[in-house]
N, C-alpha and C positions, 0 to 999 in steps of 0.2 A: 605516564599513565597506563595502567594494566590492560591488557588485551585479552579478546577473545576469537575464536575464529566463527565467521559468520559465513552462511551459504543461503544464499536466495536462489530459490528455484520457482521457475513459472511454467506454465505447460508446453511453453515452445524455446525456452533458453536457461541457461544459468545467468542470473541477472547480476550477482556478485558472489565471490567466492575469496576469501582473505581476511586479514586482520581486522578488529572493530574495537574501538574504545568504548562507544555508546550506541545502542539502538531504541528507538523510539517509535512506537506503532500504533494503529488505531486497535483499540479492543474492545469487548461487549461494554466494559465498564467505564471506558475511556482511554485516554492515552495511557501506555505501560512504556516502562523504560527498563532495559537490560543493561548492566555493567559487567565488568569482568567478576569472575567467582558467583555468579547469581545462583541461586538454589535451583536445583532441578525442578523443572515445571514444563506443563504444555497450558497453550493458551488459543483462543480464536482469534483471529485477525478480521476486522471489520473493513469495510471499503474505506480509504481516507489517504492521507498523508503519511508516508513513513520517512524517518530520517536516520541516518547513520554516519559516525564520525570515524574516520580510519587515522592511524597514527600518522600518516606521513602527509596529510592535509589539515589545516585550521578550518577548513570550510565543512560544513554539513553535506552530506549526499543526500538528495532529495529523490522520492519517487512516490507516485501514486499507485496503491496497492488494492486489488481486488480481495474479497473473502479469501481465508485460508488458513493456516494453522502455524504455530511457532513451537517449537521443541528447544528447552535448554537442558543439557546433560553435559557435566563435567567438562565448563568451558566452552564448550560449542553450541552453537545456535543453528538452527536448521528452520528457514522460514520458508514455507511453501504457500504459494498463492496463486489464483488463476492468471493474472496478470500483473505486470510490476512497468511502469513507464517513467522515465525521467522527463522532465519539465519541457524540454527541447524535443522529445520524441512526441509530444501531444499535438495533433491537430486541432487547433481551436474550433476551426470551421465544421470538422466533423463531429466534434465534441457538443458544440451548440446544436447540430441537426440531431444528434442523439438525444440530447436534454427535450429540444422540443417534442420528439417523436414519442419519449417516454410519458411526457406530461400528458400528450394527446392520447396514449394508450391507458393511462390510468382513468381518465374521463369515462372512457369508453369500454372498461373491462366487464368481463363476463363471468369471470370466477375468482375464487382466492388465490389459486395457483397463477393467473394473470397477474393479478394484484401484487405477488410478492416477487415475480419476475420484474414486472413495470417499476416498483420500488427500487430493486436492485440496480436496473438499468438507469433511472434517474439518479440514485446517489452515485453512483460510477462517472457518469456525466458531470455532475455538479462536482465531485472532487478534481477532475481533469482539468475542468474550466478554471477552479480556484487555485491551484496549483502552478498551471500555464500561466495564469495572467500574474501571479504573485512572483514567480521566477523569470519572468520575460526578459530577455537580452535587451539592454539599454543600449 
């Protein structure tokens, strides 16, 4: 299968940099997929599960990503997100605590800004718990 170059950057690290066959990521309008020779584009990334397939593995690489941007240009894809975590990097106890805090803060919000911040925190905690549980080592 044809490949493209994928670079996934977060605030604190280069999450992935190498060849890729397929990339699935959460976008504003739902899940988007990028394959080799995709047309030039820029899109927003939403909080959720990202998957990508590398040529050296039959398995999908999975991560929870936060909001960000993806840019496709001449068979090179740059994905920039605030954070990206593999399922094994997620501390489910901390994610559960974050979920509970976000739910509590949503109930006691005082402004529209607090509402949006708490909605983002809630979405991230839910995505982390869902992905960690789905890919838990058996």
